[in-house]
C-alpha positions in Angstrom: 0.4 -0.2 0.3 2.6 2.3 0.9 4.1 2.1 -2.9 0.9 2.9 -4.2 0.4 6.1 -2.2 3.7 6.8 -3.2 3.1 6.5 -7.0 -0.2 8.2 -6.5 1.8 11.5 -4.8 4.1 11.4 -7.5 1.6 11.9 -10.3 -0.1 15.0 -8.3 3.2 16.0 -8.1 4.1 16.1 -11.7 0.6 17.2 -12.2 1.0 20.2 -10.2 4.8 20.8 -11.5 2.9 20.7 -15.4 0.3 23.5 -14.2 2.6 25.0 -13.0 4.8 25.2 -16.0 1.3 25.9 -18.4 0.5 29.0 -16.6 4.1 30.4 -16.4 4.5 29.7 -20.3 0.6 31.4 -20.8 2.0 34.8 -18.8 5.0 34.2 -20.9 3.2 34.1 -24.0 1.1 37.2 -23.0 3.9 39.6 -22.5 5.1 38.6 -25.4 8.0 36.5 -25.1 8.7 34.6 -28.4 8.1 31.1 -28.5 11.5 30.3 -30.2 12.9 31.9 -26.8 10.8 29.9 -24.7 11.9 26.7 -26.7 15.3 27.7 -26.0 15.0 28.3 -22.0 12.9 25.2 -21.9 13.8 22.6 -24.1 10.2 22.2 -25.0 9.2 21.7 -28.5 7.2 24.5 -30.1 4.1 22.3 -30.3 5.1 21.2 -26.7 4.3 24.6 -25.5 1.1 25.4 -27.7 -0.2 22.9 -26.3 0.4 23.5 -22.8 -0.2 27.3 -23.7 -3.6 26.5 -25.2 -4.4 24.3 -22.5 -4.1 26.9 -20.2 -6.6 29.4 -22.1 -9.0 26.7 -22.0 -8.7 26.2 -18.2 -8.8 30.0 -17.9 -11.6 30.1 -19.6 -10.3 32.4 -22.4 -11.0 29.8 -25.5 -13.1 27.0 -25.7 -11.8 23.8 -25.0 -10.5 21.8 -28.1 -11.6 18.0 -29.3 -7.9 17.6 -28.5 -8.3 18.5 -24.6 -11.5 17.0 -24.2 -10.0 13.7 -25.4 -7.4 14.0 -23.3 -9.5 14.9 -20.1 -11.6 12.0 -21.1 -8.8 9.8 -21.3 -7.1 10.7 -17.9 -10.8 10.4 -16.0 -11.2 6.7 -17.4 -7.3 6.1 -16.1 -8.0 7.9 -13.0 -5.3 10.2 -12.9 
């Protein structure tokens, strides 16, 4: 049981980190930081950055949820993540 609880805690920490990164990328994008600079600073691909920013816009109700976002949320819900 301890191993399970540790695994659950690790997933939560990773999820929290992703949300923090997405929020920071969103704010940087709003401040006018170029994506090429974000790629250089983070090591993420442009597509990964674009998706993280898009997801953050959806969470903040700036844009409507996309089919990709809805499918990902459904997958996470099914897996219990």
